[in-house]
Every structure is written in C-alpha cells, then in structure tokens.
C-alpha positions, 0 to 999 in steps of 0.5 A: 500500500505504501508504494501505491500511495507514493505513486498516487501523484497527488496530495490532499489535506486530511480534511480534503481526504475526508470530504472526498471519501464522504462524496464517494460514499454519497454517490455510490449509495443513496442510503448514505446521509450526512447530518450534524451541526454546521455541516452546510456551513461555509467552513464545513466542519474544518473543511470536511463537508464544504459544498456537499449540500449543493451537490446532494441537496438538503434531503441528504446533507442536513444541518442540525440543532444542538441536540446530540442525544436526540440526533443520535437516537434519530440516526439509529432509527434511520439506520434501523429503517435502512439508511446509512447515516454519518453524524458529525460532532465538532467536538468529542465532548459534545457527543458525551450527551449521547452516550446512552444512545451509543452505548445502550442502543447502537452498540448492543442492538445486534447482540440483543436481537441475535442479528435478527433485529436489523443492524445499526450501520452508523458512523459517528465522527468526533473531533478530538484534540487541543487548541486555543485554550479550549480546556477541560470541556472542549479539548478531551480525547477520551477514545478509551471510553468508546474503545471499552464498549463491546459492539462499537468499532473505533478507528482513528486515522493518522494520515490523509490516505487513512482518513479516506480509506477508513472512512469509506470502510466505516460507512460501508460497515454494518456496525456502528463505528466511532471515527475519531479525527484529531483537529491538528491533522485536518491541515496536514497534507499527504499522498492519497490514492484515487478511487473508492478503495477502503482500508480494513477496520481491524488492522494496524499498519507497520509504517517503519521497520526497525530492530531496537524497539517497537513504538505503537501510536496513532492519530496525532501521537503517531506524528509526534512519534515519527518526529522523534524516531526520525531524529534518532535515526538521523543521529544514528542513535536508535532503529525504531519499529513504528506501528500505526494502530489505526483501530482502537477497537478491536486492537490488532495484537497480532501485528504488535506481538510480531514486532515485540517478539523481534525487538523485545522492547515496547513504548506506547504513545497515547494522547489520553489520560494514563489511568485505564487508558488504551496504552494500559490495555496494550501494555497489559496484552504485552505482559499477559502474552508471555513474550520475553522483553529485554527491558521494562515496557513503557507508555507516554500519556497525558496526566490524570487531570483535566485538559488545561486552558492556559498555554503555560499549563499546556506546556507541562500537560502535553507530551512532545516529540522530545519527550518521546525521543527521551523515553525511547532512549531510556527504554533501550538503556541509552543516554537520554541526553541527546534527546534535548537536541530535538527542536520542538518549537514553541507553539503549544496550543496550535500546530503551525502558523498555517492552521486556519482556526478552531472552526 
C-alpha cells in the first residue's frame, strides 16, 4: 500500500481526504446521509463537508440543532429503517450527551436481537484534540471510553490516505463505528490514492521497520512519534519499529506481538489520560502474552487531570516529540541526553502558523 500511495501523484489535506471519501460514499449509495451541526456551513466542519449540500441537496446533507442525544437516537432509527447515516460532532465532548444512545442502543442492538433485529450501520465522527485554550470541556480525547464498549468499532486515522480509506470502510460497515479525527491533522497534507478503495477496520499498519524497539501510536501521537524516531535515526542513535494502530477497537495484537517478539522492547504513545487508558490495555496484552522483553515496557500519556486552558499549563500537560525521543532512549538503556537536541518549537496550543482556526 505504501508504494501505491507514493505513486498516487497527488496530495490532499486530511480534511480534503475526508470530504472526498464522504462524496464517494454519497454517490455510490443513496442510503448514505450526512447530518450534524454546521455541516452546510461555509467552513464545513474544518473543511470536511464544504459544498456537499449543493451537490446532494438538503434531503441528504442536513444541518442540525444542538441536540446530540436526540440526533443520535434519530440516526439509529434511520439506520434501523435502512439508511446509512454519518453524524458529525465538532467536538468529542459534545457527543458525551449521547452516550446512552451509543452505548445502550447502537452498540448492543445486534447482540440483543441475535442479528435478527436489523443492524445499526452508523458512523459517528468526533473531533478530538487541543487548541486555543479550549480546556477541560472542549479539548478531551477520551477514545478509551468508546474503545471499552463491546459492539462499537473505533478507528482513528493518522494520515490523509487513512482518513479516506477508513472512512469509506466505516460507512460501508454494518456496525456502528466511532471515527475519531484529531483537529491538528485536518491541515496536514499527504499522498492519497484515487478511487473508492477502503482500508480494513481491524488492522494496524507497520509504517517503519526497525530492530531496537517497537513504538505503537496513532492519530496525532503517531506524528509526534515519527518526529522523534526520525531524529534518532538521523543521529544514528536508535532503529525504531513504528506501528500505526489505526483501530482502537478491536486492537490488532497480532501485528504488535510480531514486532515485540523481534525487538523485545515496547513504548506506547497515547494522547489520553494514563489511568485505564488504551496504552494500559496494550501494555497489559504485552505482559499477559508471555513474550520475553529485554527491558521494562513503557507508555507516554497525558496526566490524570483535566485538559488545561492556559498555554503555560499546556506546556507541562502535553507530551512532545522530545519527550518521546527521551523515553525511547531510556527504554533501550541509552543516554537520554541527546534527546534535548530535538527542536520542538514553541507553539503549544496550535500546530503551525498555517492552521486556519478552531472552526
């Protein structure tokens, strides 16, 4: 797949890839509908839905009131009636108002009726991540919460190609899928294949082979991790193997375990709280597997406190590529001091000067 992408001959932003996947799905299946607060807005959910209402009409591209629980119940009913709805939330935090519908209804429907009560093919897009001091109620990740629920598939792409491929597969899947987008990725550009091919919803990707240590991450955490890995490689300090998790439920333990057997070392980078997080689950799987490791397995996460609003507190709250490089060296028993040479910039609350803004 990597070589194919490199031959794609075009680049899209992460947001453009999501929009392209959505348009493909709308064209290929008349049952697909898109609904959410601000979907027809000129800025179109960070550029992911712009212009779609002009193409497909108000019957299929619907703006919505601020009523997350009601909207979720509506799309579940629509799915049971034969539609394939995509519901967008401009922040994951807003979707918390609909947990009863997601956890007690959508996730359990197929199980409770033994597959005979109809499936619930809905996609819930949730945007995660920090920015502009939006703090405790607007900058949470909380993906572990959804990954904990049996019956919910949870995916989180790291690149534009993954955004397109995973969204197409999510829309086509008969199960409810939580599709998590880190807002720092929407402006990131990368090669994207043409066409309508999807990506598996249950497979991790080996994005860099290596010998010294296995690093597992996803979404924006993978981007920070790759900066650290490339720095260490350029300095000839470490040869890291990197796995892009992509699917948070289910976890592709087969891919992780094969790598761990080879390297004997493991670092998990997860932009969520430490306690009961996804990183803890992966470390538990590694511990229970009986695979012999050459050092202590380790994780990098966010602290167990609410997301801060001030830039000074954010500097201490969020990890960066320098922290990851230091941890990689420590797990491998190397001197961590060279990690200090990795430049991280000073922009704690926005990813770059070209970032267009929170909405």
